[in-house]
C-alpha positions as CSV (number, residue, x, y, z in Angstrom):
1,M,0.0,0.0,0.0
2,S,2.8,2.4,1.0
3,T,4.8,1.6,-2.1
4,T,1.8,2.2,-4.3
5,L,1.2,5.6,-2.7
6,E,4.9,6.6,-3.2
7,V,4.8,5.6,-6.9
8,N,1.6,7.6,-7.4
9,S,3.0,10.6,-5.6
10,R,6.1,10.3,-7.7
11,A,4.1,10.3,-10.8
12,L,2.0,13.3,-9.6
13,G,5.1,15.2,-8.7
14,H,6.5,14.8,-12.2
15,A,3.3,15.2,-14.2
16,H,2.1,18.3,-12.3
17,L,5.2,20.2,-13.3
18,S,5.1,19.1,-16.9
19,H,5.5,22.7,-18.3
20,L,8.6,23.5,-16.3
21,P,12.0,23.5,-18.0
22,Q,13.5,20.0,-17.8
23,R,16.6,19.6,-15.7
24,P,19.0,16.7,-15.4
25,P,19.3,15.1,-11.9
26,I,22.1,16.3,-9.6
27,N,23.6,13.9,-7.0
28,L,25.5,15.8,-4.3
29,A,28.4,14.2,-2.4
30,F,31.1,15.5,-0.1
31,Q,34.4,14.0,1.3
32,D,36.5,15.0,4.3
33,L,34.4,18.2,4.8
34,S,35.6,20.3,7.7
35,Y,34.7,23.8,8.9
36,T,36.6,26.0,11.3
37,V,35.7,29.4,12.8
38,Q,38.2,31.8,14.1
39,N,37.7,33.6,17.4
40,G,40.6,35.9,17.9
41,K,43.7,33.8,18.3
42,S,41.7,30.6,19.0
43,S,39.7,28.6,16.6
44,K,36.8,26.2,16.9
45,I,36.2,23.1,14.7
46,I,32.5,22.8,13.8
47,L,32.7,20.0,11.2
48,R,35.3,17.2,11.4
49,N,36.2,15.4,8.1
50,I,32.6,14.3,7.5
51,N,31.4,12.4,4.3
52,G,28.0,12.0,2.7
53,D,26.0,11.3,-0.4
54,F,22.7,13.0,-1.1
55,R,20.9,11.7,-4.2
56,S,18.4,12.9,-6.7
57,G,14.8,11.8,-6.2
58,Q,15.2,11.5,-2.4
59,L,14.1,13.7,0.5
60,T,17.2,13.9,2.8
61,A,17.0,15.2,6.4
62,I,20.0,16.4,8.4
63,L,19.3,15.7,12.1
64,G,21.4,16.2,15.3
65,P,21.4,17.8,18.7
66,S,21.6,21.6,19.1
67,G,25.1,22.8,18.2
68,A,26.0,19.6,16.4
69,G,26.7,21.5,13.1
70,K,23.6,20.5,11.0
71,S,22.8,24.1,10.0
72,T,26.5,24.7,9.3
73,L,26.6,21.7,7.0
74,L,23.5,22.8,5.2
75,N,25.0,26.3,4.7
76,I,28.2,25.0,3.3
77,L,26.6,22.5,0.9
78,A,24.3,25.3,-0.4
79,G,27.3,27.6,-0.9
80,Y,25.9,30.1,1.5
81,R,29.0,29.9,3.7
82,V,32.3,29.2,2.1
83,A,35.1,30.8,4.1
84,G,36.6,28.4,6.6
85,A,35.5,25.2,4.9
86,S,37.8,22.6,3.5
87,G,37.2,19.2,1.7
88,V,35.7,18.1,-1.6
89,I,32.1,18.7,-2.6
90,S,31.1,17.1,-5.9
91,T,28.1,17.1,-8.2
92,N,27.5,13.9,-10.3
93,G,31.0,12.8,-9.4
94,E,32.7,16.0,-10.6
95,P,34.2,18.7,-8.3
96,R,31.6,21.4,-7.6
97,D,31.7,24.6,-9.6
98,L,30.4,26.9,-6.9
99,P,29.2,29.8,-9.2
100,Q,27.5,27.3,-11.5
101,F,26.0,25.3,-8.5
102,R,24.5,28.4,-7.1
103,K,22.6,28.9,-10.3
104,L,21.1,25.4,-10.3
105,S,20.3,25.2,-6.5
106,R,18.0,27.1,-4.3
107,Y,18.2,27.7,-0.5
108,I,15.0,28.3,1.4
109,M,15.9,29.8,4.8
110,Q,14.2,29.1,8.1
111,E,12.6,32.5,8.3
112,D,9.9,32.8,5.7
113,L,10.6,36.3,4.4
114,L,8.0,37.3,1.7
115,Q,7.4,40.5,-0.2
116,P,4.5,42.3,1.5
117,F,1.3,43.7,0.0
118,I,1.1,41.3,-3.0
119,T,-1.1,38.2,-3.3
120,V,0.2,34.6,-3.6
121,E,-0.7,34.5,-7.3
122,E,0.9,37.9,-8.0
123,A,4.1,36.8,-6.2
124,M,4.2,33.7,-8.3
125,L,3.7,35.5,-11.6
126,I,6.3,38.2,-10.7
127,A,8.8,35.4,-9.8
128,A,7.9,33.6,-13.0
129,D,8.7,36.8,-15.0
130,L,12.0,37.1,-13.3
131,K,13.0,33.4,-13.4
132,L,11.6,32.3,-16.8
133,G,12.1,35.5,-18.8
134,V,10.3,36.6,-22.0
135,D,11.0,33.5,-24.1
136,I,8.1,31.8,-22.3
137,S,4.7,33.3,-23.1
138,R,2.4,34.8,-20.5
139,E,-0.1,32.0,-21.0
140,K,2.5,29.3,-20.4
141,K,3.8,31.1,-17.3
142,A,0.2,31.1,-15.9
143,V,0.0,27.4,-16.5
144,I,3.3,26.8,-14.7
145,V,2.1,28.9,-11.8
146,E,-1.2,27.0,-11.7
147,E,0.6,23.7,-11.6
148,I,2.8,24.7,-8.7
149,I,-0.2,26.2,-6.8
150,Q,-2.1,22.9,-7.3
151,L,1.0,20.8,-6.3
152,L,1.6,22.7,-3.1
153,R,-2.2,23.1,-2.3
154,L,-2.3,26.9,-2.3
155,Q,-5.6,27.3,-4.2
156,K,-7.5,28.8,-1.3
157,A,-4.7,31.3,-0.5
158,R,-4.0,32.4,-4.1
159,N,-5.8,35.8,-3.6
160,T,-4.5,36.4,-0.1
161,T,-1.7,38.9,0.5
162,T,1.5,37.4,1.9
163,E,1.3,39.1,5.3
164,R,-2.0,37.4,6.0
165,L,-0.9,33.9,5.3
166,S,-0.6,31.2,8.0
167,G,2.7,29.7,9.0
168,G,2.2,26.6,6.8
169,E,1.0,28.7,3.9
170,R,4.1,30.9,4.2
171,K,6.4,27.9,4.1
172,R,4.6,26.5,1.1
173,I,4.7,29.8,-0.9
174,S,8.4,30.0,-0.1
175,I,8.9,26.6,-1.6
176,A,6.6,27.4,-4.5
177,L,8.5,30.6,-5.5
178,E,11.8,28.6,-5.8
179,L,10.2,25.8,-7.9
180,L,9.3,28.1,-10.8
181,N,12.4,27.4,-12.9
182,N,12.6,23.8,-11.6
183,P,15.9,23.8,-9.7
184,P,17.4,20.3,-9.5
185,V,18.8,20.9,-5.9
186,I,16.7,22.5,-3.1
187,F,18.0,23.2,0.4
188,L,15.7,24.0,3.3
189,D,16.7,25.2,6.8
190,E,14.2,23.9,9.5
191,P,11.1,23.9,7.2
192,T,8.8,22.7,10.0
193,T,9.9,25.2,12.7
194,G,6.8,27.1,14.0
195,L,4.3,24.7,12.4
196,D,1.9,22.4,14.2
197,D,2.0,18.6,13.6
198,V,-0.6,18.7,10.8
199,A,1.1,21.5,8.9
200,S,4.5,19.9,9.4
201,S,3.3,16.6,8.0
202,T,1.8,18.4,5.0
203,C,5.1,20.3,4.4
204,I,7.2,17.1,4.6
205,S,4.7,15.2,2.3
206,L,4.9,18.0,-0.2
207,L,8.7,18.1,-0.1
208,K,8.7,14.4,-0.8
209,R,6.4,14.9,-3.8
210,V,8.8,17.6,-5.0
211,A,11.8,15.2,-4.6
212,R,10.0,12.5,-6.5
213,G,10.0,14.8,-9.5
214,G,13.7,14.1,-9.8
215,R,15.1,16.7,-7.5
216,T,17.6,16.5,-4.7
217,V,15.9,17.9,-1.6
218,V,18.0,18.4,1.5
219,C,16.6,19.9,4.7
220,S,17.7,20.3,8.4
221,L,15.1,19.2,11.0
222,H,15.2,19.8,14.7
223,T,13.0,17.2,16.4
224,P,10.7,15.4,13.8
225,S,7.8,13.4,15.1
226,A,7.7,9.6,14.4
227,R,5.2,10.2,11.7
228,L,7.4,12.8,9.9
229,F,10.5,10.6,10.5
230,A,8.9,7.7,8.7
231,E,8.3,9.9,5.6
232,L,12.0,10.6,5.1
233,D,14.0,8.8,2.4
234,H,17.4,9.5,3.7
235,V,18.6,10.5,7.2
236,Y,22.0,12.1,8.0
237,V,22.7,12.5,11.7
238,V,25.4,14.9,12.8
239,A,26.9,14.7,16.3
240,G,29.8,16.9,17.5
241,G,30.6,17.8,14.0
242,R,30.9,14.2,12.8
243,C,28.5,11.8,10.9
244,A,26.9,9.5,13.5
245,Y,24.5,7.8,11.0
246,Q,23.7,7.8,7.3
247,G,20.9,5.7,5.8
248,T,17.2,5.2,5.6
249,A,14.8,6.1,8.4
250,A,13.7,2.5,8.7
251,A,17.3,1.4,9.4
252,V,17.8,3.6,12.4
253,V,16.4,1.1,14.9
254,P,18.4,-1.9,13.5
255,F,21.5,0.3,13.4
256,L,21.2,1.2,17.0
257,T,20.3,-2.4,18.0
258,E,23.5,-3.6,16.3
259,L,25.4,-1.2,18.6
260,Q,23.6,-2.7,21.7
261,L,21.4,0.5,21.9
262,P,17.9,-0.9,21.5
263,C,15.2,1.7,21.0
264,P,12.1,1.2,23.2
265,K,9.1,0.1,21.0
266,T,7.0,3.1,22.1
267,Y,9.8,5.6,21.5
268,N,10.2,7.9,18.5
269,P,13.4,6.7,16.7
270,A,14.3,10.2,15.7
271,D,14.2,11.4,19.4
272,F,16.1,8.3,20.5
273,I,19.0,8.7,18.0
274,I,19.3,12.4,18.7
275,E,19.4,11.7,22.5
276,V,22.1,9.0,22.0
277,S,24.0,11.4,19.8
278,S,23.9,14.1,22.5
279,G,25.3,11.7,25.1
280,E,22.2,11.2,27.3
281,Y,22.8,7.4,27.4
282,G,26.6,7.5,27.7
283,S,29.5,8.1,25.3
284,H,28.4,6.2,22.3
285,V,29.1,8.8,19.6
286,D,32.5,7.4,18.8
287,R,31.1,3.9,18.1
288,M,28.3,5.4,15.9
289,V,30.8,7.4,13.9
290,S,33.1,4.3,13.5
291,A,30.1,2.2,12.4
292,V,29.4,4.5,9.5
293,E,33.1,5.5,9.0
294,N,32.2,9.1,9.5
295,G,29.8,8.9,6.6
296,R,31.9,6.8,4.2
297,N,29.9,3.6,4.9
298,H,26.7,3.5,2.9
299,R,25.5,0.2,4.2
300,W,22.4,1.4,5.9
301,R,21.0,3.4,3.0
302,T,20.2,0.1,1.1
303,Y,18.3,-1.3,4.1
304,A,14.9,-2.8,2.9
305,I,12.1,-0.3,3.5
306,E,9.0,-2.4,3.1
307,E,7.9,-5.5,1.2
308,G,11.5,-6.1,0.0
309,Q,11.8,-2.9,-2.0
310,S,15.1,-1.2,-1.5
311,S,16.3,2.3,-1.9
312,E,18.4,1.2,-4.9
313,F,15.3,0.0,-6.6
314,Q,13.6,3.3,-5.9
315,E,16.5,5.2,-7.3
316,M,16.5,3.0,-10.5
317,E,12.8,4.0,-11.0
318,I,13.6,7.7,-10.4
319,E,16.4,7.6,-12.9
320,Q,13.9,6.5,-15.6
321,L,11.9,9.6,-14.9
322,N,14.8,11.9,-15.2
323,T,16.4,13.1,-18.4
324,G,19.9,12.2,-17.1
325,G,23.2,13.5,-18.4
326,C,25.6,16.1,-17.1
327,V,24.8,19.6,-16.1
328,D,24.6,22.0,-19.0
329,Q,25.8,25.5,-18.0
330,H,23.7,27.1,-20.7
331,N,20.5,25.7,-19.4
332,Y,21.0,27.6,-16.2
333,K,21.5,31.1,-17.5
334,H,19.3,33.8,-15.9
335,G,15.7,34.0,-17.2
336,C,15.6,37.6,-18.3
337,S,17.9,40.5,-19.1
338,A,18.8,43.3,-16.7
339,C,16.4,45.7,-18.3
340,Q,13.5,43.2,-18.0
341,Q,14.5,42.6,-14.4
342,F,14.4,46.3,-13.7
343,L,10.9,46.7,-15.2
344,V,9.5,43.7,-13.3
345,L,11.0,44.9,-10.0
346,L,9.9,48.4,-10.6
347,K,6.3,47.2,-11.2
348,R,6.4,45.1,-8.0
349,M,7.8,48.0,-5.9
350,L,5.3,50.5,-7.2
351,L,2.4,48.1,-6.6
352,Q,3.7,47.6,-3.0
353,T,4.0,51.3,-2.4
354,V,0.4,52.0,-3.7
355,R,-1.1,49.2,-1.6
356,N,0.6,50.3,1.7
357,K,-2.1,52.8,2.3
358,S,-1.6,53.2,6.1
359,Y,2.0,54.2,5.5
360,L,1.0,56.6,2.7
361,W,-1.6,58.3,4.8
362,L,0.8,58.5,7.7
363,R,3.3,60.3,5.5
364,V,0.6,62.6,4.2
365,G,-0.5,63.5,7.7
366,M,3.0,64.1,8.9
367,H,3.8,66.4,6.0
368,L,0.5,68.3,6.5
369,F,1.1,68.6,10.2
370,L,4.7,69.7,9.9
371,G,3.8,72.1,7.0
372,F,1.2,73.9,9.1
373,I,3.4,74.0,12.2
374,V,6.4,75.5,10.2
375,G,4.1,77.8,8.2
376,G,2.5,79.1,11.4
377,L,5.8,79.7,13.2
378,F,7.2,81.7,10.3
379,N,3.9,83.2,9.1
380,Q,4.2,86.2,6.7
381,M,7.9,86.8,7.4
382,G,9.2,86.6,3.8
383,Y,8.8,90.3,3.0
384,D,9.2,91.6,6.6
385,A,12.5,93.4,6.8
386,S,12.4,93.3,10.6
387,K,12.2,89.5,10.6
388,T,14.8,88.7,8.0
389,I,16.8,86.6,10.5
390,F,13.7,84.6,11.3
391,N,13.0,84.0,7.6
392,F,16.5,82.6,7.3
393,G,15.4,80.3,10.1
394,F,12.6,79.2,7.9
395,C,15.1,78.1,5.2
396,Y,17.0,76.2,7.9
397,A,13.8,74.5,9.2
398,C,13.0,73.4,5.6
399,T,16.4,71.7,5.3
400,I,15.9,69.9,8.7
401,A,12.4,68.8,7.6
402,M,13.7,67.5,4.3
403,L,16.6,65.7,6.2
404,Y,14.7,63.8,8.8
405,I,11.3,62.9,7.3
406,P,12.5,61.0,4.3
407,M,15.4,59.3,6.1
408,M,13.7,57.9,9.2
409,P,11.3,55.5,7.4
410,V,14.2,54.1,5.4
411,L,16.2,53.5,8.6
412,L,13.3,51.5,10.0
413,A,12.2,49.5,7.0
414,F,15.3,48.9,4.8
415,P,17.2,46.5,7.2
416,K,14.3,44.0,6.8
417,E,14.2,44.6,3.1
418,V,17.9,43.7,3.0
419,Q,17.1,40.3,4.4
420,L,14.5,39.8,1.7
421,V,17.0,40.9,-1.0
422,K,19.6,38.6,0.5
423,R,17.3,35.6,0.0
424,E,16.2,36.5,-3.5
425,Y,19.7,37.6,-4.7
426,F,21.4,34.4,-3.3
427,N,18.8,32.3,-5.2
428,R,19.5,34.2,-8.4
429,W,16.2,35.9,-8.9
430,Y,17.8,39.1,-10.3
431,G,21.0,41.1,-10.4
432,L,21.8,43.8,-7.8
433,K,22.1,46.6,-10.3
434,P,18.5,46.2,-11.7
435,Y,17.2,45.9,-8.1
436,Y,18.9,49.0,-6.8
437,A,17.9,51.0,-9.9
438,A,14.3,50.0,-9.4
439,L,14.5,50.8,-5.7
440,V,15.7,54.4,-6.4
441,I,13.3,55.0,-9.2
442,S,10.3,53.6,-7.4
443,R,10.6,55.7,-4.2
444,T,11.5,59.0,-6.0
445,P,7.9,60.0,-7.1
446,A,6.6,59.5,-3.5
447,T,9.4,61.6,-2.1
448,I,8.8,64.4,-4.6
449,F,5.1,64.4,-4.0
450,F,5.3,64.5,-0.2
451,S,8.0,67.3,-0.4
452,L,5.6,69.3,-2.6
453,V,2.8,68.7,-0.1
454,Y,4.9,70.4,2.6
455,L,6.1,73.2,0.3
456,V,2.6,74.0,-1.0
457,I,1.6,74.9,2.6
458,T,4.7,76.5,4.0
459,Y,5.9,78.6,1.0
460,P,2.8,80.8,0.6
461,M,2.1,80.9,4.4
462,T,5.5,82.4,5.0
463,S,5.0,85.0,2.2
464,Q,8.0,84.0,0.1
465,P,8.4,85.6,-3.3
466,M,5.7,84.3,-5.6
467,E,7.8,84.2,-8.8
468,I,7.9,81.0,-10.9
469,D,11.7,80.8,-11.1
470,R,12.2,81.4,-7.4
471,I,9.5,78.8,-6.5
472,A,11.1,76.3,-8.9
473,M,14.6,76.9,-7.4
474,F,13.3,76.6,-3.8
475,S,11.3,73.5,-4.5
476,S,14.0,71.7,-6.5
477,T,16.5,72.4,-3.7
478,C,14.2,71.0,-1.1
479,I,13.5,67.9,-3.2
480,L,17.2,67.3,-3.8
481,I,17.8,67.5,0.0
482,A,15.0,65.0,0.6
483,L,16.3,62.5,-2.1
484,I,19.9,62.7,-0.7
485,S,18.6,62.2,2.9
486,E,16.7,59.1,1.7
487,S,19.8,57.8,0.0
488,M,21.8,58.5,3.1
489,G,19.3,56.3,5.1
490,T,19.8,53.5,2.5
491,V,23.6,53.8,2.9
492,I,23.4,53.5,6.7
493,S,20.7,50.8,6.9
494,S,22.2,48.6,4.1
495,M,25.0,47.7,6.6
496,L,23.3,47.9,10.0
497,S,20.4,46.4,11.9
498,V,17.3,48.4,12.7
499,V,18.4,49.4,16.2
500,N,21.8,50.5,15.0
501,S,20.5,52.3,11.9
502,V,17.9,54.3,13.9
503,F,20.8,55.4,16.3
504,M,23.4,56.1,13.6
505,G,21.1,58.1,11.2
506,P,20.2,60.9,13.6
507,A,23.7,60.8,15.2
508,M,25.4,61.4,11.8
509,S,22.9,64.2,11.0
510,V,23.9,66.4,13.9
511,P,27.4,67.3,12.6
512,L,25.8,67.8,9.2
513,M,23.4,70.3,10.6
514,L,26.0,72.2,12.7
515,L,28.4,72.4,9.8
516,A,25.7,73.8,7.5
517,V,25.4,77.0,9.6
518,Y,29.0,77.2,10.8
519,G,30.3,80.7,10.1
520,I,26.9,82.3,9.6
521,G,26.9,85.9,10.8
522,S,30.7,86.4,10.4
523,G,30.3,88.0,7.0
524,D,32.9,87.3,4.4
525,D,35.8,86.8,6.9
526,P,37.6,83.7,5.8
527,L,37.3,80.6,8.1
528,P,40.3,78.3,8.9
529,I,40.9,75.9,6.1
530,V,40.0,72.9,8.3
531,W,36.5,74.2,9.0
532,R,36.0,75.2,5.4
533,L,36.8,71.7,4.2
534,A,34.6,70.2,7.0
535,R,31.7,72.5,6.0
536,A,32.1,71.5,2.3
537,C,31.4,67.9,3.4
538,S,27.9,68.8,4.6
539,F,25.3,68.5,1.8
540,L,23.0,70.6,4.0
541,R,25.3,73.6,3.5
542,Y,24.7,73.5,-0.3
543,G,21.0,73.0,0.4
544,I,20.7,76.1,2.6
545,E,22.8,78.1,0.2
546,G,20.5,77.1,-2.6
547,L,17.4,78.1,-0.6
548,V,19.0,81.5,0.3
549,A,19.9,82.0,-3.4
550,A,16.4,81.1,-4.5
551,I,14.8,83.7,-2.1
552,Y,17.3,86.5,-1.9
553,G,19.3,86.1,-5.1
554,A,19.5,89.1,-7.4
555,P,17.5,90.8,-8.8
556,R,15.6,91.3,-5.6
557,D,14.1,94.6,-4.3
558,D,14.6,95.8,-0.7
559,L,12.3,94.2,1.9
560,V,9.4,96.1,3.4
561,C,10.0,97.6,6.8
562,P,6.8,97.7,8.9
563,D,5.4,101.1,10.0
564,H,5.7,100.3,13.7
565,V,9.4,99.5,13.4
566,D,11.8,102.5,13.4
567,Y,14.8,100.8,11.7
568,C,15.2,97.6,9.8
569,E,18.9,96.7,9.6
570,Y,18.5,93.9,7.1
571,K,16.2,95.7,4.7
572,N,18.8,95.5,2.0
573,V,18.9,91.9,0.7
574,A,22.5,92.1,-0.7
575,Y,23.8,93.3,2.7
576,F,21.9,90.5,4.5
577,V,23.3,87.8,2.2
578,K,26.9,89.2,2.7
579,L,26.5,89.2,6.5
580,M,25.4,85.5,6.3
581,G,28.7,84.8,4.5
582,M,27.0,83.9,1.3
583,S,27.7,86.8,-1.0
584,G,29.5,84.7,-3.6
585,I,27.1,81.9,-3.8
586,S,25.5,80.6,-7.1
587,F,22.3,78.7,-7.1
588,W,23.4,76.6,-10.1
589,V,26.7,75.7,-8.5
590,D,24.9,74.5,-5.3
591,F,22.3,72.7,-7.4
592,G,25.0,70.9,-9.4
593,V,26.9,69.9,-6.3
594,L,23.7,68.5,-4.8
595,V,23.0,66.4,-7.9
596,L,26.6,65.0,-7.7
597,I,26.1,64.3,-4.0
598,L,22.9,62.5,-4.8
599,L,24.6,60.4,-7.4
600,A,27.6,59.6,-5.1
601,M,25.2,58.7,-2.2
602,N,23.3,56.2,-4.4
603,L,26.5,54.7,-5.7
604,T,27.8,54.4,-2.1
605,G,24.5,52.7,-1.1
606,Y,24.8,50.3,-4.0
607,Y,28.4,49.5,-3.1
608,F,27.6,48.8,0.6
609,L,24.7,46.7,-0.3
610,R,26.8,44.6,-2.7
611,Q,29.4,44.2,0.0
612,R,26.7,43.1,2.4
613,L,25.5,40.4,0.0
614,S,28.8,39.3,-1.5
615,P,31.8,41.0,0.1
616,N,35.1,41.3,-1.7
617,Y,38.5,40.5,-0.2
618,A,39.2,44.0,0.9
619,F,35.8,44.3,2.7
620,R,36.4,40.9,4.3
621,A,39.8,42.0,5.5
622,I,38.3,45.1,7.1
623,K,35.7,43.0,8.8
624,L,38.3,40.5,10.1
625,I,40.4,43.4,11.5
626,G,37.3,44.8,13.2
627,N,36.4,41.5,14.8
628,F,40.0,41.1,15.9
629,V,40.0,44.5,17.6
630,K,36.6,43.8,19.2
631,T,38.0,40.5,20.6
632,K,41.1,42.2,22.0
633,M,39.1,45.0,23.6
634,S,36.7,42.5,25.2
635,S,39.6,40.4,26.5
636,Y,41.2,43.4,28.1
637,S,38.0,44.5,29.7
């Protein structure tokens, strides 16, 4: 009965994905694999010369006690962690080409990070556009998406946005998104964590169906129930960084019995072998490791499962379903061009922005509130010669508003976005250049719109000159400050966590604000060269100069001195500008510098994000030096 169900599920797993690109099977093996981490001068060995063989068409589970090294092994096999590893990893008997292997494998991490504000079906279609490209028609992509939705039982959730999915549905959509271009190797880190027994059982059954389609499916599991354990085709147990068992799930009990470690009849074999591996029943790990020769001995993987059918017979059947052959590099090139990726990502980001209505209304309310507050504080001061200094304060208040309001949401939201990008980029959904270009372009319209909402209120309320050219100069300068501040938030949050970003952003803004007004009131007296260079590093200085040039730049008549005021010192605009130390400023020079700073800030954000996702040698060296200094300081303290 069980054999019939497995054959049927195997046939379903293959037939239900009939429209996907056909891939040859990939068998993954590793010999003498070790992994060492450095901690200052000392080092710690996580994996110790382990060996293993994970085959196509099988669902393989890596088990072991906490800290045994199962997640580390999964990360190394997936290519997610490379530095510090040694040994040989091969695919179909040939040494692994890591860049090529990353193209044909997918890694589904433990935390189910999904793009918000899009439905399951929309997420699938967008992923299909990115992964399958334009060579496949829209109609065929819809068929492929429908096949996977049916296979993973997501029909009822197809029109549900991702943030409203249950834990089991989130796990299934994470798997579904990576199945779209039919990767022959799939890694999953703790796929049942956070799921109840029914959802866990459904997840494992679906992974088994996916494996039966001719894929190598490898996952790490914490403590599977007896029901889940019986579903596994291949079990790999790690204990203290060594292989304590490799074989079928059904062979675990006979294996332990042969070592005089009988499993109680009412006990879960998975729990029992993990407890034995952790030393709860004495020091038996060395005997277990010796029995399987640290993973070299494959005796227990051919143990009869049921009714005399062996794993070898199953593999022979699976080979008949697969196309066979070696891995063709050209079959794994990216689905679409960089321009197409940019368009798809831009569409997704704009859709998410429009649907995030609570955030949009919050930004509208904040700009309206701040606009009326600033407009009320500096009401009708633009032409008042007795309040020229206060009107300069209005220009400074605008730079502060354009600095903080666009930057703070990025500091809060982008660190989580980086984790999403990390998963999608590692799994080769798209290149980083199209993503970053789409990110910058998608948020620019909203930033311009909200800046104009603020300016539409404050500019007329404060009685600034109602001339088209001056309005355009003032508005464009404020918008540039806002865009630079937003990019600055991206630079900071691309490398730091949410907590550190929220601290670092305002902290770095303080010297920028102080340098922007340093020397104000001293006239044209030259400042020391050090402070002039420091002031030139603050983009807010160019912003406030641009605002002053927009309002007070020539030609401008004298300001109006109120009748109740005897003398207005700053009635003459040219005198006031000279006193502020800005007599030689040019709006177009400041505007040009702001444009260059915006470009440089975006390039810096792109560079930092790239180093976060795939650091080069120089960046790794800096990080190692930082860790070394941190270790030394902690040892001295």
